[in-house]
Backbone as XML, in Angstrom:
<?xml version="1.0"?>
<chain id="A" units="angstrom">
  <residue number="1" name="MET">
    <atom name="N" x="232.243" y="160.552" z="127.614"/>
    <atom name="CA" x="231.464" y="161.253" z="126.624"/>
    <atom name="C" x="232.363" y="161.720" z="125.507"/>
  </residue>
  <residue number="2" name="SER">
    <atom name="N" x="231.820" y="161.827" z="124.336"/>
    <atom name="CA" x="232.614" y="162.253" z="123.185"/>
    <atom name="C" x="232.724" y="163.768" z="123.164"/>
  </residue>
  <residue number="3" name="ALA">
    <atom name="N" x="233.664" y="164.230" z="122.418"/>
    <atom name="CA" x="233.892" y="165.668" z="122.331"/>
    <atom name="C" x="232.769" y="166.348" z="121.564"/>
  </residue>
  <residue number="4" name="SER">
    <atom name="N" x="232.112" y="165.636" z="120.662"/>
    <atom name="CA" x="231.043" y="166.253" z="119.865"/>
    <atom name="C" x="229.808" y="166.545" z="120.714"/>
  </residue>
  <residue number="5" name="SER">
    <atom name="N" x="229.607" y="165.850" z="121.817"/>
    <atom name="CA" x="228.443" y="166.105" z="122.655"/>
    <atom name="C" x="228.587" y="167.400" z="123.453"/>
  </residue>
  <residue number="6" name="HIS">
    <atom name="N" x="229.806" y="167.966" z="123.551"/>
    <atom name="CA" x="230.009" y="169.217" z="124.274"/>
    <atom name="C" x="229.908" y="170.430" z="123.370"/>
  </residue>
  <residue number="7" name="ARG">
    <atom name="N" x="229.746" y="170.231" z="122.090"/>
    <atom name="CA" x="229.627" y="171.359" z="121.177"/>
    <atom name="C" x="228.245" y="171.964" z="121.288"/>
  </residue>
  <residue number="8" name="PRO">
    <atom name="N" x="228.126" y="173.249" z="121.213"/>
    <atom name="CA" x="226.805" y="173.877" z="121.207"/>
    <atom name="C" x="226.117" y="173.584" z="119.882"/>
  </residue>
  <residue number="9" name="SER">
    <atom name="N" x="224.819" y="173.454" z="119.937"/>
    <atom name="CA" x="224.076" y="173.161" z="118.717"/>
    <atom name="C" x="224.087" y="174.372" z="117.796"/>
  </residue>
  <residue number="10" name="THR">
    <atom name="N" x="223.854" y="174.115" z="116.529"/>
    <atom name="CA" x="223.886" y="175.199" z="115.544"/>
    <atom name="C" x="222.695" y="176.131" z="115.721"/>
  </residue>
  <residue number="11" name="SER">
    <atom name="N" x="221.579" y="175.613" z="116.236"/>
    <atom name="CA" x="220.418" y="176.485" z="116.401"/>
    <atom name="C" x="220.652" y="177.503" z="117.523"/>
  </residue>
  <residue number="12" name="SER">
    <atom name="N" x="221.428" y="177.137" z="118.512"/>
    <atom name="CA" x="221.695" y="178.100" z="119.577"/>
    <atom name="C" x="222.688" y="179.163" z="119.126"/>
  </residue>
  <residue number="13" name="LEU">
    <atom name="N" x="223.440" y="178.897" z="118.068"/>
    <atom name="CA" x="224.391" y="179.874" z="117.542"/>
    <atom name="C" x="223.745" y="180.811" z="116.527"/>
  </residue>
  <residue number="14" name="SER">
    <atom name="N" x="222.553" y="180.435" z="116.009"/>
    <atom name="CA" x="221.929" y="181.270" z="114.989"/>
    <atom name="C" x="221.427" y="182.572" z="115.608"/>
  </residue>
  <residue number="15" name="HIS">
    <atom name="N" x="221.175" y="183.506" z="114.769"/>
    <atom name="CA" x="220.711" y="184.812" z="115.228"/>
    <atom name="C" x="219.288" y="184.729" z="115.760"/>
  </residue>
  <residue number="16" name="PRO">
    <atom name="N" x="218.937" y="185.587" z="116.710"/>
    <atom name="CA" x="217.582" y="185.557" z="117.270"/>
    <atom name="C" x="216.513" y="185.811" z="116.212"/>
  </residue>
  <residue number="17" name="SER">
    <atom name="N" x="216.769" y="186.642" z="115.229"/>
    <atom name="CA" x="215.760" y="186.930" z="114.210"/>
    <atom name="C" x="215.496" y="185.701" z="113.352"/>
  </residue>
  <residue number="18" name="THR">
    <atom name="N" x="216.547" y="184.929" z="113.068"/>
    <atom name="CA" x="216.376" y="183.702" z="112.294"/>
    <atom name="C" x="215.591" y="182.686" z="113.106"/>
  </residue>
  <residue number="19" name="SER">
    <atom name="N" x="215.880" y="182.600" z="114.377"/>
    <atom name="CA" x="215.176" y="181.676" z="115.248"/>
    <atom name="C" x="213.706" y="182.084" z="115.377"/>
  </residue>
  <residue number="20" name="ALA">
    <atom name="N" x="213.446" y="183.363" z="115.484"/>
    <atom name="CA" x="212.069" y="183.843" z="115.612"/>
    <atom name="C" x="211.295" y="183.586" z="114.323"/>
  </residue>
  <residue number="21" name="SER">
    <atom name="N" x="211.918" y="183.799" z="113.165"/>
    <atom name="CA" x="211.205" y="183.569" z="111.910"/>
    <atom name="C" x="210.960" y="182.072" z="111.699"/>
  </residue>
  <residue number="22" name="ALA">
    <atom name="N" x="211.913" y="181.233" z="112.105"/>
    <atom name="CA" x="211.706" y="179.789" z="112.018"/>
    <atom name="C" x="210.569" y="179.364" z="112.941"/>
  </residue>
  <residue number="23" name="SER">
    <atom name="N" x="210.521" y="179.964" z="114.118"/>
    <atom name="CA" x="209.451" y="179.658" z="115.059"/>
    <atom name="C" x="208.097" y="180.092" z="114.488"/>
  </residue>
  <residue number="24" name="THR">
    <atom name="N" x="208.069" y="181.254" z="113.848"/>
    <atom name="CA" x="206.828" y="181.745" z="113.243"/>
    <atom name="C" x="206.392" y="180.842" z="112.101"/>
  </residue>
  <residue number="25" name="ILE">
    <atom name="N" x="207.336" y="180.421" z="111.285"/>
    <atom name="CA" x="207.015" y="179.525" z="110.172"/>
    <atom name="C" x="206.494" y="178.200" z="110.711"/>
  </residue>
  <residue number="26" name="ASN">
    <atom name="N" x="207.136" y="177.694" z="111.733"/>
    <atom name="CA" x="206.712" y="176.424" z="112.343"/>
    <atom name="C" x="205.311" y="176.560" z="112.941"/>
  </residue>
  <residue number="27" name="ARG">
    <atom name="N" x="205.068" y="177.666" z="113.616"/>
    <atom name="CA" x="203.762" y="177.908" z="114.228"/>
    <atom name="C" x="202.686" y="178.012" z="113.149"/>
  </residue>
  <residue number="28" name="ASN">
    <atom name="N" x="202.970" y="178.732" z="112.064"/>
    <atom name="CA" x="201.999" y="178.860" z="110.977"/>
    <atom name="C" x="201.713" y="177.507" z="110.333"/>
  </residue>
  <residue number="29" name="ARG">
    <atom name="N" x="202.757" y="176.693" z="110.178"/>
    <atom name="CA" x="202.564" y="175.353" z="109.617"/>
    <atom name="C" x="201.679" y="174.520" z="110.541"/>
  </residue>
  <residue number="30" name="GLN">
    <atom name="N" x="201.896" y="174.628" z="111.847"/>
    <atom name="CA" x="201.079" y="173.878" z="112.806"/>
    <atom name="C" x="199.631" y="174.363" z="112.800"/>
  </residue>
  <residue number="31" name="TYR">
    <atom name="N" x="199.435" y="175.685" z="112.688"/>
    <atom name="CA" x="198.075" y="176.226" z="112.607"/>
    <atom name="C" x="197.369" y="175.753" z="111.345"/>
  </residue>
  <residue number="32" name="THR">
    <atom name="N" x="198.093" y="175.695" z="110.254"/>
    <atom name="CA" x="197.509" y="175.219" z="109.005"/>
    <atom name="C" x="197.101" y="173.754" z="109.140"/>
  </residue>
  <residue number="33" name="HIS">
    <atom name="N" x="197.967" y="172.963" z="109.747"/>
    <atom name="CA" x="197.662" y="171.547" z="109.956"/>
    <atom name="C" x="196.463" y="171.394" z="110.900"/>
  </residue>
  <residue number="34" name="LEU">
    <atom name="N" x="196.429" y="172.178" z="111.954"/>
    <atom name="CA" x="195.313" y="172.141" z="112.896"/>
    <atom name="C" x="194.012" y="172.538" z="112.206"/>
  </residue>
  <residue number="35" name="HIS">
    <atom name="N" x="194.069" y="173.564" z="111.377"/>
    <atom name="CA" x="192.881" y="173.999" z="110.642"/>
    <atom name="C" x="192.373" y="172.869" z="109.733"/>
  </residue>
  <residue number="36" name="ALA">
    <atom name="N" x="193.276" y="172.172" z="109.058"/>
    <atom name="CA" x="192.877" y="171.057" z="108.198"/>
    <atom name="C" x="192.240" y="169.935" z="109.016"/>
  </residue>
  <residue number="37" name="GLN">
    <atom name="N" x="192.809" y="169.652" z="110.170"/>
    <atom name="CA" x="192.247" y="168.607" z="111.034"/>
    <atom name="C" x="190.868" y="169.004" z="111.547"/>
  </residue>
  <residue number="38" name="LEU">
    <atom name="N" x="190.696" y="170.269" z="111.898"/>
    <atom name="CA" x="189.387" y="170.735" z="112.374"/>
    <atom name="C" x="188.345" y="170.669" z="111.264"/>
  </residue>
  <residue number="39" name="ALA">
    <atom name="N" x="188.749" y="170.993" z="110.042"/>
    <atom name="CA" x="187.827" y="170.899" z="108.914"/>
    <atom name="C" x="187.410" y="169.438" z="108.694"/>
  </residue>
  <residue number="40" name="GLN">
    <atom name="N" x="188.357" y="168.521" z="108.802"/>
    <atom name="CA" x="188.053" y="167.101" z="108.649"/>
    <atom name="C" x="187.138" y="166.625" z="109.772"/>
  </residue>
  <residue number="41" name="LEU">
    <atom name="N" x="187.408" y="167.069" z="110.993"/>
    <atom name="CA" x="186.560" y="166.705" z="112.123"/>
    <atom name="C" x="185.141" y="167.237" z="111.927"/>
  </residue>
  <residue number="42" name="ASN">
    <atom name="N" x="185.019" y="168.447" z="111.445"/>
    <atom name="CA" x="183.707" y="169.036" z="111.193"/>
    <atom name="C" x="182.950" y="168.227" z="110.146"/>
  </residue>
  <residue number="43" name="ALA">
    <atom name="N" x="183.636" y="167.798" z="109.093"/>
    <atom name="CA" x="182.999" y="166.976" z="108.063"/>
    <atom name="C" x="182.549" y="165.635" z="108.629"/>
  </residue>
  <residue number="44" name="HIS">
    <atom name="N" x="183.390" y="165.036" z="109.453"/>
    <atom name="CA" x="183.025" y="163.748" z="110.055"/>
    <atom name="C" x="181.848" y="163.902" z="111.017"/>
  </residue>
  <residue number="45" name="LEU">
    <atom name="N" x="181.801" y="165.002" z="111.751"/>
    <atom name="CA" x="180.670" y="165.227" z="112.654"/>
    <atom name="C" x="179.374" y="165.425" z="111.879"/>
  </residue>
  <residue number="46" name="ALA">
    <atom name="N" x="179.444" y="166.111" z="110.745"/>
    <atom name="CA" x="178.254" y="166.283" z="109.910"/>
    <atom name="C" x="177.782" y="164.933" z="109.380"/>
  </residue>
  <residue number="47" name="ASP">
    <atom name="N" x="178.707" y="164.082" z="108.954"/>
    <atom name="CA" x="178.352" y="162.736" z="108.495"/>
    <atom name="C" x="177.719" y="161.929" z="109.623"/>
  </residue>
  <residue number="48" name="MET">
    <atom name="N" x="178.299" y="162.043" z="110.814"/>
    <atom name="CA" x="177.775" y="161.295" z="111.949"/>
    <atom name="C" x="176.367" y="161.768" z="112.314"/>
  </residue>
  <residue number="49" name="GLU">
    <atom name="N" x="176.141" y="163.068" z="112.254"/>
    <atom name="CA" x="174.810" y="163.597" z="112.548"/>
    <atom name="C" x="173.792" y="163.045" z="111.561"/>
  </residue>
  <residue number="50" name="ASN">
    <atom name="N" x="174.169" y="162.976" z="110.293"/>
    <atom name="CA" x="173.293" y="162.420" z="109.273"/>
    <atom name="C" x="173.010" y="160.948" z="109.544"/>
  </residue>
  <residue number="51" name="LEU">
    <atom name="N" x="174.037" y="160.192" z="109.897"/>
    <atom name="CA" x="173.864" y="158.768" z="110.174"/>
    <atom name="C" x="173.006" y="158.530" z="111.414"/>
  </residue>
  <residue number="52" name="VAL">
    <atom name="N" x="173.171" y="159.361" z="112.438"/>
    <atom name="CA" x="172.353" y="159.205" z="113.649"/>
    <atom name="C" x="170.886" y="159.477" z="113.334"/>
  </residue>
  <residue number="53" name="GLY">
    <atom name="N" x="170.637" y="160.482" z="112.486"/>
    <atom name="CA" x="169.254" y="160.765" z="112.083"/>
    <atom name="C" x="168.639" y="159.603" z="111.325"/>
  </residue>
  <residue number="54" name="MET">
    <atom name="N" x="169.398" y="159.030" z="110.395"/>
    <atom name="CA" x="168.894" y="157.881" z="109.633"/>
    <atom name="C" x="168.682" y="156.678" z="110.539"/>
  </residue>
  <residue number="55" name="THR">
    <atom name="N" x="169.560" y="156.488" z="111.520"/>
    <atom name="CA" x="169.421" y="155.377" z="112.452"/>
    <atom name="C" x="168.159" y="155.526" z="113.288"/>
  </residue>
  <residue number="56" name="ALA">
    <atom name="N" x="167.844" y="156.751" z="113.685"/>
    <atom name="CA" x="166.630" y="156.987" z="114.475"/>
    <atom name="C" x="165.378" y="156.643" z="113.658"/>
  </residue>
  <residue number="57" name="VAL">
    <atom name="N" x="165.375" y="157.019" z="112.387"/>
    <atom name="CA" x="164.238" y="156.694" z="111.516"/>
    <atom name="C" x="164.125" y="155.179" z="111.355"/>
  </residue>
  <residue number="58" name="GLN">
    <atom name="N" x="165.251" y="154.524" z="111.125"/>
    <atom name="CA" x="165.241" y="153.070" z="110.947"/>
    <atom name="C" x="164.814" y="152.362" z="112.233"/>
  </residue>
  <residue number="59" name="ALA">
    <atom name="N" x="165.163" y="152.914" z="113.382"/>
    <atom name="CA" x="164.752" y="152.307" z="114.651"/>
    <atom name="C" x="163.229" y="152.316" z="114.783"/>
  </residue>
  <residue number="60" name="GLU">
    <atom name="N" x="162.598" y="153.381" z="114.312"/>
    <atom name="CA" x="161.131" y="153.431" z="114.333"/>
    <atom name="C" x="160.543" y="152.352" z="113.424"/>
  </residue>
  <residue number="61" name="TYR">
    <atom name="N" x="161.156" y="152.155" z="112.258"/>
    <atom name="CA" x="160.683" y="151.109" z="111.343"/>
    <atom name="C" x="160.868" y="149.721" z="111.957"/>
  </residue>
  <residue number="62" name="VAL">
    <atom name="N" x="161.990" y="149.505" z="112.613"/>
    <atom name="CA" x="162.243" y="148.216" z="113.258"/>
    <atom name="C" x="161.226" y="147.988" z="114.377"/>
  </residue>
  <residue number="63" name="ARG">
    <atom name="N" x="160.902" y="149.046" z="115.078"/>
    <atom name="CA" x="159.891" y="148.935" z="116.134"/>
    <atom name="C" x="158.547" y="148.513" z="115.551"/>
  </residue>
  <residue number="64" name="GLY">
    <atom name="N" x="158.170" y="149.135" z="114.417"/>
    <atom name="CA" x="156.923" y="148.751" z="113.747"/>
    <atom name="C" x="156.946" y="147.305" z="113.281"/>
  </residue>
  <residue number="65" name="LEU">
    <atom name="N" x="158.084" y="146.874" z="112.713"/>
    <atom name="CA" x="158.204" y="145.480" z="112.287"/>
    <atom name="C" x="158.076" y="144.527" z="113.468"/>
  </residue>
  <residue number="66" name="GLY">
    <atom name="N" x="158.646" y="144.928" z="114.601"/>
    <atom name="CA" x="158.533" y="144.099" z="115.803"/>
    <atom name="C" x="157.080" y="143.928" z="116.226"/>
  </residue>
  <residue number="67" name="GLY">
    <atom name="N" x="156.311" y="144.993" z="116.103"/>
    <atom name="CA" x="154.881" y="144.911" z="116.421"/>
    <atom name="C" x="154.150" y="143.957" z="115.492"/>
  </residue>
  <residue number="68" name="TRP">
    <atom name="N" x="154.462" y="144.052" z="114.202"/>
    <atom name="CA" x="153.833" y="143.153" z="113.232"/>
    <atom name="C" x="154.207" y="141.698" z="113.507"/>
  </residue>
  <residue number="69" name="TRP">
    <atom name="N" x="155.476" y="141.432" z="113.745"/>
    <atom name="CA" x="155.909" y="140.062" z="114.016"/>
    <atom name="C" x="155.303" y="139.559" z="115.328"/>
  </residue>
  <residue number="70" name="GLY">
    <atom name="N" x="155.246" y="140.417" z="116.331"/>
    <atom name="CA" x="154.635" y="140.010" z="117.595"/>
    <atom name="C" x="153.171" y="139.648" z="117.418"/>
  </residue>
  <residue number="71" name="GLY">
    <atom name="N" x="152.468" y="140.460" z="116.621"/>
    <atom name="CA" x="151.062" y="140.153" z="116.346"/>
    <atom name="C" x="150.907" y="138.834" z="115.599"/>
  </residue>
  <residue number="72" name="GLY">
    <atom name="N" x="151.811" y="138.605" z="114.664"/>
    <atom name="CA" x="151.776" y="137.337" z="113.929"/>
    <atom name="C" x="152.025" y="136.143" z="114.838"/>
  </residue>
  <residue number="73" name="PHE">
    <atom name="N" x="152.966" y="136.281" z="115.733"/>
    <atom name="CA" x="153.243" y="135.185" z="116.670"/>
    <atom name="C" x="152.067" y="134.960" z="117.617"/>
  </residue>
  <residue number="74" name="MET">
    <atom name="N" x="151.434" y="136.035" z="118.063"/>
    <atom name="CA" x="150.284" y="135.868" z="118.961"/>
    <atom name="C" x="149.125" y="135.199" z="118.228"/>
  </residue>
  <residue number="75" name="ALA">
    <atom name="N" x="148.904" y="135.587" z="116.955"/>
    <atom name="CA" x="147.833" y="134.963" z="116.181"/>
    <atom name="C" x="148.138" y="133.487" z="115.949"/>
  </residue>
  <residue number="76" name="ALA">
    <atom name="N" x="149.383" y="133.174" z="115.594"/>
    <atom name="CA" x="149.755" y="131.775" z="115.379"/>
    <atom name="C" x="149.612" y="130.978" z="116.669"/>
  </residue>
  <residue number="77" name="SER">
    <atom name="N" x="149.981" y="131.567" z="117.771"/>
    <atom name="CA" x="149.856" y="130.882" z="119.048"/>
    <atom name="C" x="148.398" y="130.607" z="119.380"/>
  </residue>
  <residue number="78" name="LYS">
    <atom name="N" x="147.546" y="131.564" z="119.089"/>
    <atom name="CA" x="146.127" y="131.381" z="119.374"/>
    <atom name="C" x="145.553" y="130.271" z="118.500"/>
  </residue>
  <residue number="79" name="ILE">
    <atom name="N" x="145.905" y="130.286" z="117.214"/>
    <atom name="CA" x="145.392" y="129.262" z="116.307"/>
    <atom name="C" x="145.925" y="127.892" z="116.687"/>
  </residue>
  <residue number="80" name="LEU">
    <atom name="N" x="147.222" y="127.803" z="116.911"/>
    <atom name="CA" x="147.810" y="126.520" z="117.277"/>
    <atom name="C" x="147.319" y="126.061" z="118.638"/>
  </residue>
  <residue number="81" name="GLY">
    <atom name="N" x="147.099" y="127.012" z="119.545"/>
    <atom name="CA" x="146.581" y="126.657" z="120.870"/>
    <atom name="C" x="145.182" y="126.096" z="120.775"/>
  </residue>
  <residue number="82" name="GLU">
    <atom name="N" x="144.337" y="126.688" z="119.899"/>
    <atom name="CA" x="142.969" y="126.182" z="119.719"/>
    <atom name="C" x="142.981" y="124.803" z="119.076"/>
  </residue>
  <residue number="83" name="GLU">
    <atom name="N" x="143.875" y="124.618" z="118.098"/>
    <atom name="CA" x="143.959" y="123.313" z="117.445"/>
    <atom name="C" x="144.400" y="122.236" z="118.427"/>
  </residue>
  <residue number="84" name="SER">
    <atom name="N" x="145.386" y="122.557" z="119.256"/>
    <atom name="CA" x="145.855" y="121.551" z="120.214"/>
    <atom name="C" x="144.796" y="121.300" z="121.285"/>
  </residue>
  <residue number="85" name="ALA">
    <atom name="N" x="144.060" y="122.355" z="121.660"/>
    <atom name="CA" x="142.992" y="122.163" z="122.646"/>
    <atom name="C" x="141.880" y="121.317" z="122.045"/>
  </residue>
  <residue number="86" name="ASN">
    <atom name="N" x="141.542" y="121.576" z="120.769"/>
    <atom name="CA" x="140.508" y="120.771" z="120.105"/>
    <atom name="C" x="140.967" y="119.331" z="119.957"/>
  </residue>
  <residue number="87" name="ALA">
    <atom name="N" x="142.246" y="119.146" z="119.633"/>
    <atom name="CA" x="142.770" y="117.791" z="119.481"/>
    <atom name="C" x="142.769" y="117.081" z="120.833"/>
  </residue>
  <residue number="88" name="ALA">
    <atom name="N" x="143.119" y="117.778" z="121.878"/>
    <atom name="CA" x="143.119" y="117.175" z="123.214"/>
    <atom name="C" x="141.685" y="116.874" z="123.643"/>
  </residue>
  <residue number="89" name="GLY">
    <atom name="N" x="140.781" y="117.784" z="123.329"/>
    <atom name="CA" x="139.372" y="117.566" z="123.670"/>
    <atom name="C" x="138.803" y="116.389" z="122.895"/>
  </residue>
  <residue number="90" name="ALA">
    <atom name="N" x="139.153" y="116.279" z="121.622"/>
    <atom name="CA" x="138.671" y="115.161" z="120.809"/>
    <atom name="C" x="139.275" y="113.860" z="121.320"/>
  </residue>
  <residue number="91" name="GLY">
    <atom name="N" x="140.511" y="113.901" z="121.727"/>
    <atom name="CA" x="141.152" y="112.694" z="122.261"/>
    <atom name="C" x="140.515" y="112.270" z="123.567"/>
  </residue>
  <residue number="92" name="ALA">
    <atom name="N" x="140.171" y="113.240" z="124.416"/>
    <atom name="CA" x="139.531" y="112.918" z="125.696"/>
    <atom name="C" x="138.127" y="112.381" z="125.460"/>
  </residue>
  <residue number="93" name="ALA">
    <atom name="N" x="137.421" y="112.961" z="124.480"/>
    <atom name="CA" x="136.068" y="112.495" z="124.182"/>
    <atom name="C" x="136.111" y="111.078" z="123.618"/>
  </residue>
  <residue number="94" name="ALA">
    <atom name="N" x="137.079" y="110.799" z="122.776"/>
    <atom name="CA" x="137.205" y="109.447" z="122.210"/>
    <atom name="C" x="137.544" y="108.460" z="123.320"/>
  </residue>
  <residue number="95" name="GLY">
    <atom name="N" x="138.328" y="108.877" z="124.265"/>
    <atom name="CA" x="138.681" y="108.004" z="125.385"/>
    <atom name="C" x="137.475" y="107.688" z="126.250"/>
  </residue>
  <residue number="96" name="GLU">
    <atom name="N" x="136.604" y="108.656" z="126.439"/>
    <atom name="CA" x="135.393" y="108.427" z="127.231"/>
    <atom name="C" x="134.442" y="107.493" z="126.508"/>
  </residue>
  <residue number="97" name="LYS">
    <atom name="N" x="134.372" y="107.623" z="125.163"/>
    <atom name="CA" x="133.521" y="106.728" z="124.381"/>
    <atom name="C" x="134.010" y="105.294" z="124.495"/>
  </residue>
  <residue number="98" name="GLU">
    <atom name="N" x="135.329" y="105.119" z="124.495"/>
    <atom name="CA" x="135.907" y="103.777" z="124.607"/>
    <atom name="C" x="135.573" y="103.174" z="125.964"/>
  </residue>
  <residue number="99" name="LYS">
    <atom name="N" x="135.620" y="104.007" z="127.001"/>
    <atom name="CA" x="135.298" y="103.518" z="128.341"/>
    <atom name="C" x="133.825" y="103.125" z="128.416"/>
  </residue>
  <residue number="100" name="GLY">
    <atom name="N" x="132.995" y="103.909" z="127.719"/>
    <atom name="CA" x="131.561" y="103.612" z="127.730"/>
    <atom name="C" x="131.257" y="102.322" z="127.016"/>
  </residue>
  <residue number="101" name="LYS">
    <atom name="N" x="131.978" y="102.016" z="125.952"/>
    <atom name="CA" x="131.760" y="100.793" z="125.197"/>
    <atom name="C" x="132.230" y="99.574" z="125.987"/>
  </residue>
  <residue number="102" name="GLN">
    <atom name="N" x="133.242" y="99.745" z="126.800"/>
    <atom name="CA" x="133.784" y="98.625" z="127.548"/>
    <atom name="C" x="132.853" y="98.207" z="128.667"/>
  </residue>
  <residue number="103" name="LYS">
    <atom name="N" x="131.991" y="99.054" z="129.119"/>
    <atom name="CA" x="131.074" y="98.715" z="130.229"/>
    <atom name="C" x="130.008" y="97.865" z="129.767"/>
  </residue>
</chain>
């Protein structure tokens, strides 16, 4: 080990009052920083609360749109189902007429 590693640090040689005032200054600086962080967190939480409220409103609108689209799909299915049933019925009727003519 080097000789410099055995030397006492300068902070341990300083007077207790200087060390206490440095500690107080450091603590006050940390409290100030903490206060700023808490203020920022509070602002972000307020923004998040606003966004959650808007999301809830939009979810209701999306739910309504889903109902409209579902109704549209059911109506289209009914119409297309009737058309295909009519086409199948007409095809079956034409097939029976052909069988009748062949006899």
